[in-house]
N, C-alpha and C positions, 0 to 999 in steps of 0.2 A: 120521414125515415127514422127519426128518433123514437117515435111511438112504436113502430114495427119492431125495432131492435129490442125495446123493453119487453114487448109481448113474447118474443122468442127467448129472451134471457130467463124469464120466470120459470118456464118448464124445465130448462136446462139446470137451473139451480135446484129445483125439486128433485130431479133425477140424481144429481150429484150428491144431494143430502141423503137420499135413500140409499144410494150405493155406499156412502161413507158409514151409515148406520149398520148396513149389512156386513161390511168389512170389520167394524168394531165388534159386532156380535160374533162373527166367525173367529176373530182373534181370541176373545174371552172363552169361547167354546173350546178352542184348541188348547188354551192354557189350562182349562179345567180338566181336559183329557190327559194332558201331560202330568198334572198334579194328582190325578185320580180322584178329584173332588166329587165326581159323579158317582163314585162307589160308596160315598159316605152316607150314613143315615141322616146326619146333620152336617151339612157342608160348612157351617159357621164354626165348627169345632175341629180340633186336631184329630188325626186318625186314632190316637189312643189318648184317653184322658182319665182322670181319677173319678170313679163313680161313687166311692165311699172312702171315708177317712175316719178311723177309730183309734182310740188309745187304750192299750191293755198294759197295765203296770206303768213302766217308765218309757215304753216304746210306742211309736205310731205304726199303724198298718194302713197302707194305701193300696186299694184294689183298683186295677186298671180296667177300662172298658174299651173294647175294640169297636170303633165307630165304622162298621162295615155292613153293608146291606146283605141280605140273603141268608141262606142256610149256613154258609161257612162262618160268617160272623156270629150267628146264633150258637152254633156248636162250640166255637172257641170260647165265647163268653161263658157258656155253661161249664166248660172245663176249667176256665180261670176261677170261676166262683167255687167250684168243688175243691180246687187246689188250695185256694186262700183259706177256705173254711177249715181245712185240716190243721192249720196253724193258728186258729182263732183262740189264743190263750195268752196268759201274761208272759212278759219278758220275751216277746217275739216281735222283731221289727220286719216289716214287709215293705219293700220299695220296688220300683220297676223303671226300666228304660225302654225306649223304642227308637228305631231309626228306619228311614226310607232311603235305600240306595238303588237308584234306577227302578227296575220293576219289582224289587224285593222289599217287603216290610218285615222287619225283625222286631220281636218283642221278647224281653227277658224279665221274669219275676224273680226277685232276690229275697231270700228268707234268711234272717239271722236269729237263731234260737239261743238265748242267753240263760235258759232255764235249767241248765245242767251243771254248770260250773262258773265260779266267779272269774271274771276277766277272760272268758272264753266263749266262743260262739260256734255252734254247728251251722254250717252254711249249706243251703239247699237252693236249687235253681230250676226254673222251667222256662223253656224257650219255644217260640212259635216263629217259623219262617214261611211267609206267605208270598206267593207269586201273584202280583196284583193283576197282571194281564189275563192269566189263566184262572184266577180266583181259586187257587189250590194251595194246600200246605205242601211244602216240599221236604223230602227226606234228606238225611245227612249226606248220602252218596251223591245226590244231585247237587247239593250245596257245594260239596268238595269239587265237583267237576267244573264249576264256574271258575275255580282257581287252578284248574289243570292238575289237580292232585287227587290221590286216592286215600282210602282209610289208613293204609300202612304209612303213607307220608305224614298224615295228620297225627298218627300215634307217635311217630318219631319226633315231630315238631313239639308236641305236647310234652313228651318226656324230657326234651331239651329244656323247655321252659320250667318244668318242675325242678330239674337239677340246678338251674340258675337261681330259682327261689331258695332252694336248700343252701346253696353257696352264700347267698345274700344273708340268710338268717345266721349262718355260722360266722360270717364276717362281722355281724353286728353283736355277736355274743349271745344271741337268742337260743343257740344250740351249742352244747359243749363239743369240743373237738373230738371227743370220744364217740359222739353220736354220728354214725355213718349214714349213708343214704337210706338204707333199709330201716334204720332207727327213726329217721325223719318221717318216712312214710307211715310208720306205725304210730308215731307220736301225734301226727296230724290226721290219722284215720283216712289216708289217701290210698286208693286203689290205683296202682300204676297202670297206664294205658287208657283205653277209651271207656271203660265201664262207668256208667252213670254220668258221662260228660254231655253237657248241652252246648249247642253251637249257636252263634249269633253273628250278625254282620253289623259292624259299626264303622260308618264313613268308608264303606267299601272294603274294610279289613275283616278277615275271619278271626273270630274271638272264641275261645273255649272257656266255659264256666264249669268248673269241676268241684263237686261237693267235698268239703274237708272241714276239720276243726281248726278255727283260727284262735290262736292264743295271743292275747294282747300283752305287750311289754312296753317299757319306756322307750326302747330302741325301735320298736315296730308298733306304734299305736294305731295305724290305719290298716283296715282290712284290705288284703289283696283279693279282689273279687274274681279276676279273670286273667287269662293268659293270651296275649295277642300272638297269633300264629303266622300271619302274613303281613307284608308291608303294604 
């Protein structure tokens, strides 16, 4: 009886082992689908990584690479290369950030051009918002719809944030009391409203990147890159 039991046990153990391997494989396959690793050209790397790092003058320039298979990744990387090359000169700092929130990958390139004035930088931005399931770039209107808002709402939220920034500068003494809001917009080369504004999603929050001239002072040494529009 003991020998018969052992003979039966061996096939059962093999079947159980194969089943366990299948389940482990399926688990990792599902995890890769959830993380969209199967969309990457190189699954061992991040979705966005630095493809080149150079130094021009006193500042570094980091060029991002979108690690995405297919035509969409190729077209976006060509556009990134073209954009970065426009600022390939001394006294320009180029950095980037990216974030994956659910099905959405957001990438922002940030340019600080210090070549025009001492202690001042002209800020420029470029963003890409990619729907990973559809493998499509999505426009601003669709992005806003995820938050249940429209362009008019976004413009209102953005203007509120600009006014708060203006009030903060005045409270720190970076703007004289005689400089009203219109004076502030002109001094910082800001177009009120949506013009030239780029949008990005960071940890699920809608963020606006608006080009303007940052003026460094002792009270405000750090650049304000963006304005968070949603909680």
